[in-house]
N, C-alpha and C positions, 0 to 999 in steps of 0.2 A: 651128426654133423660130419660132415665131410672134413679132408684133412686142408690145414689151410692153403692159402692161395699165393704165388709171390710175384709182385709188380716189379717186372724192373724200368726203373727211370719212371716215375710216375712223378707270452709277457707276465712281475705279481699285481694282483687283483688289490684293487682299494674298498677294503673292507668298513663301511661305517657301523657307528656303535650304537646302538639301536635304543633309545630312549623310552620307553615302554610312557603310555598315556597315564596322567594320574588317576590311581583308582579310579576316583569318583565318578570318570569317563567311559570306565570299563564294566561289563556283566559281572555277576557274582562267580562264576566260574574263572573268567579270567583275573577277578582281586585274587581269587584264591592260592591260583597258579604264582601271581606275585609274590603272595605272603609264604609261598612254599617254599618259592625258589630263596629269600630271606632266611628261612627258615633252618634250611638245607646248606646254604651257603654254595648255591648251586651256579654254574651258568647255563642259559638255553642258547644252544648254536643253533639252526634253524637254515637249511637249502633254501636257495631262489625258487626251488618248483615247491614249496608247501602252501599250505592254505594260507589265506589272508589274516587270518586271526591268529594262526600260529607266527607268521612271520612280525607280525608287529607287538609280540609278546616278547620274541627275542632279542636277550643281548647284541647278538650276530646274525646277521643275514649275509648269505655269499654263497661263491662255487665251491665245488669241492678242495683246491687248493686252497682256498682264504680260510677254509674252515678246518684244515687239515692245521692253517700254520694256527690257528687261533687256537684249537684244541693244544697244541705242542707248548704256549705259552702261558695258559690258564693256571690260576691260581684258586679256583673252585674248587672244593671238594666233591662236589658232583655236577659231571657231565650231562646232560639232557640232551639227546641227540634227537632230531627232529629232519627225520631225513629217511633214508634207508640202510639196512642192514649193516652193506658194506663200510659207509661211512660210520657207524658206531665201533667197526670195528676199528677202521683207523685210529679213533678216539682212544679207543683201549690199549690198543699198542703203542703209541704214543707216552701215553699215563698210565702204564700198567698198575701203578697203585691208587689209584684214582676208583671212584665208583661211576659208571658209565651205564646209563639208564635210556630208554628210548621205547616212546607211545607204542607202538606195534613191531613185535617181532617178527613178523609175517610179511613184513614191507621189502621186498627182496627188489631184484633187478634183473633183466631178464636178460643183460651183457654178463651181470655174476654166473647166472643159472648155465651161460654156453660153454662157459670153460669149465669144466672139472682141475681138480689138481693133477687126479690120478693121468687125466688124457694128455694134459699138459704136458706132464714127468715122461712120459713115453714117448711124445714127439719129439722132446729135450734130446732125448736119447741116441735120437738120430742123429744128429748135428752136434759135438762137443762142444763146435764155436761158435754155438748161437748164444748172443747177446742178448737175455730178455729184458723186453723194454713192456710193463703190466700197465694199461691204464688203470688208474686206482679204483674203478666201476669193478673187481675180484675182489675176489674171499681174500682172506688171510692166509690160507693153503696156499694159495697162488701169487700172492707177496713173497710168501718166503722164499719160492721157486724163481724169482726174479731177481735182477741184477739193478732194477730201476725204474721207479714207478712214475707215471705220467699222471698229469688232467687234461683236459681240452684247452686251460688258459695256458701249461707250460711245455704241450706235448712237441713243439717245433725246437726249444730250446734244449730235452733231454736229448732228444735223435739228433740234433747237430754236435752236440757233447758227447756223443758214443763214440768207442772206440774206432779206429777206421779201418782195423784189422780183424774185425769179427763181424760173422754174419746175423743181421738183426731180425730178431721175432719179434715182433709187436702183436701185443692180446688183449682184451680181446674183440676191442671192435674194431672191423675193416673198414668200414666206411671216417674213421677219424684215423684209423694207419693208413688209407690210401690219401688223403688229404696231407697228413704232414709229409706222405712221401714227397706228392708233387709240389710243396713247399721248397722241401730241402734234398731233393733231388739223390736221398738213399735210399738204395731199395732194400725191402724190408719183406720178409715172410710176413703174411696178414692170417690172425687166426677167423675162421670165420662165423663172427659175432658180431649182431646189432642190436642198437635197442629200439625195441618193439614200437615206441612211441614216436620216435623220430622217423622212423621208414615209415610209418605210416602218412606223411607228406608224400606227395606226386608230383613228377612235372606237368601231371593236368591241373591237379589243385589251386597248384603253385601258379600255373601260366593266367587260372580264370580271374585269380584273387589280384594279380596283376594287371589285370586289362581292366579290373574294376575301382584301381587305384593306379593309373601310369604313373602320378607324381610323386608315391609314395614308395621308397628306399625298399629291399628286401635285405633283412638279417638274419642269417642262418645260423644253427648251431652246425659244427663238422662232424655230429652226430648223423646229420642226414644224407641221403645216395647222392652220388656225383650227379645225376639228371636235374635235384633241387640247388644243390650245390652251383651248379650251371650258370640258374638263373636269379643267383643273389649279388646283391651291390656289397657285403661285408658277411664274413664269414669269421666267428667266433664266438670264445667261452662266452656263460652267462655275464659270468663279472664283466667279461669285455664289451658286450654290447651295452652294460650303464656307461657306460665312457663312450661310445660310437653313438649314443643317441643325444646323449648331452651337446657332445661338439656338432653333430648336424643340423642344419638349417631348415631340415626338413618339417614341417608341420604334423604331419602322418608319418608313421613307419610301421611296416608288416613285420611281425615278430616270427619267426621257424621254429619256435624251442616251445617247450611246456608248460602250459597256458598259467602257470603259476608265478612265472616269468613275468608276466603283465602287471601285476600289482608292486611289486619294486620297481618296475620303471615309470608307473606311474606316480609314485611317490618321489622319486628322484627328477622325473622330468614332469611335471605337472601339467605345462601349457600344450604337452605333446597328447596327439591320440596315436595309440598303440592299438595296429588291427591284428587277432589273432589270425594268423595260418592256417587256412582248414585241411583239412584232408580229405577225401574221396567223400567219405560217409559223417562228417560233422564239418562244424565251423568252426571247431579250435580243437585242441588236440594234452588231453590231461594222461598223465601215468597214474594207472589205476594204483601200480604203489605206492606213489607218491604221498597219494591220497586216503593212504590205509590211518593213514595219524590225523586225529581229529583232537579239538581242543578237548574234549569229554576225554581222551586216551590220554593227553596230555597231563591232565590234573591227574588222573589215576593212576599213572607212573610214577608223580612225583611223589603222590599221595602213600604207596603201597612201596616204592624204591624198585619197583620190577616193570617187566621186566629188564633186568639187569646181565650187560655183556660179560660173559666167563669166556677167558681163554688161556690155555695152557702158555704155561711162561717159557719153555723152551720153541712153540711155534710163534707168540709174542718176540721173542730174542730173532729169531731169523725174519719175520716179517718185517721189522725196527730199522734194519741196513737199508735195504732198497729206499724205506720211505725216507729216513734221515739226509739218503743221497738223494733224491730228488729235492729237498728244503734245503738243503747246502745250495744245488744248481737254482733254486728260485730266488735264493734270498737277492 
């Protein structure tokens, strides 16, 4: 990966408590998950990109910010995190004394992989005036090197609150960073990383779906490239997509984000049609990491309490400060 690039001049989620279906309506494995949840005094947190059968069992379904907020206030003894590895790490950092387990330890993130802590630390050393804003899609080690964390839902607010006398360094998503720069007019140095799933949406693939559905507005995630964002009617986090779709008068809406989001939207807006934005090679777009989590793995991790998230105490303490700063600014 090359050095970051510099661009010159380029709100809280409404998480819904999920009431799982009564056990007689669920298959045996799902019933077992609910039984284990009670036995463990556990809470199940699921990202919007998780498989429908996992979303339907979760206590809370939401985006990274909302799940962080729920992790911060839960009284459960065990946190079962159905998402990717950095999300479970965040829950552990916020709750160092609690047990945090996840269905698949290998559920990673291309953004996290794009920003190794050692390389970031070396780059920061070039400019002592850097104020580092880290998108939550990064490792605990990167969080520990950062001044504040952000999510796609609160990135604009976090950047606007950054000290005016500091040089802003935004890691690791160059597309989200560029979009925030456009919204705030604050110059930032952008780390060259991206979400592999969101950059698969292209200008041509989005033009084609818009031509097929000329009356349907397009909602895109800010991790998409600028060529896609320019075609969107609304650019927002997954949680804010719910609010936009509820308020829209449109009967059909095109969604340019990971396809797991459509299940949540269909439940929240059953009277509307949601059209998955295609890529050049497929009719919808799935994150291979998010989909590593399955119902059987969810059951297995709760039965064995493994894989379990373990982080060094000093690392958690250093990573906690920028997360707390984000939560305070997002309250």
